[in-house]
C-alpha positions as a printed NumPy array, in Angstrom:
array([[-14.009, 150.724, 155.093],
       [-15.984, 152.467, 152.628],
       [-13.78 , 154.965, 150.757],
       [-16.945, 156.981, 149.636],
       [-20.177, 158.141, 151.965],
       [-23.075, 159.875, 151.299],
       [-22.828, 163.365, 151.749],
       [-26.519, 163.052, 153.689],
       [-25.015, 160.583, 155.889],
       [-21.889, 162.735, 156.462],
       [-23.845, 165.581, 157.384],
       [-26.465, 163.672, 159.539],
       [-23.589, 162.063, 161.656],
       [-20.567, 165.018, 162.189],
       [-22.917, 168.257, 161.201],
       [-22.542, 170.257, 164.789],
       [-21.972, 166.907, 166.652],
       [-20.12 , 166.962, 170.099],
       [-18.463, 164.75 , 172.628],
       [-19.059, 165.065, 176.04 ],
       [-15.027, 164.884, 177.18 ],
       [-15.66 , 163.398, 180.585],
       [-18.585, 161.099, 179.756],
       [-18.757, 160.49 , 176.116],
       [-22.278, 161.546, 175.799],
       [-22.987, 163.022, 172.344],
       [-24.509, 166.404, 171.513],
       [-25.268, 168.548, 168.952],
       [-25.111, 171.904, 168.888],
       [-24.271, 175.083, 167.253],
       [-20.282, 175.822, 167.548],
       [-20.249, 179.272, 168.622],
       [-22.545, 178.153, 171.458],
       [-20.147, 175.541, 172.754],
       [-17.185, 177.635, 172.525],
       [-18.687, 180.206, 174.496],
       [-19.281, 178.115, 176.925],
       [-23.428, 177.852, 176.849],
       [-23.954, 174.566, 175.707],
       [-23.322, 172.011, 178.715],
       [-23.841, 168.052, 178.941],
       [-27.286, 166.484, 179.848],
       [-25.609, 163.682, 181.41 ],
       [-22.612, 165.021, 183.597],
       [-23.12 , 168.8  , 183.291],
       [-19.574, 169.261, 182.307],
       [-19.187, 172.06 , 179.505],
       [-15.737, 170.47 , 178.45 ],
       [-16.984, 169.548, 174.934],
       [-15.188, 168.383, 171.622],
       [-15.87 , 167.721, 167.909],
       [-16.447, 164.155, 166.854],
       [-13.807, 162.436, 165.094],
       [-14.672, 161.556, 161.541],
       [-11.842, 159.304, 160.906],
       [-12.874, 156.822, 163.449],
       [-16.448, 157.13 , 163.332],
       [-16.907, 154.381, 160.694]])
């Protein structure tokens, strides 16, 4: 595991990325829209989204 990540890669992988809790699809959107329920999963149409886990990703 690398101890240091590039800021550009960190931004691309984790910034505004959410994961569907039902099917696991990744969606990039704003936190405000996700919390208000305006964003839903493209695959299963669920509104249950969580932020992507940073420590398990790489």
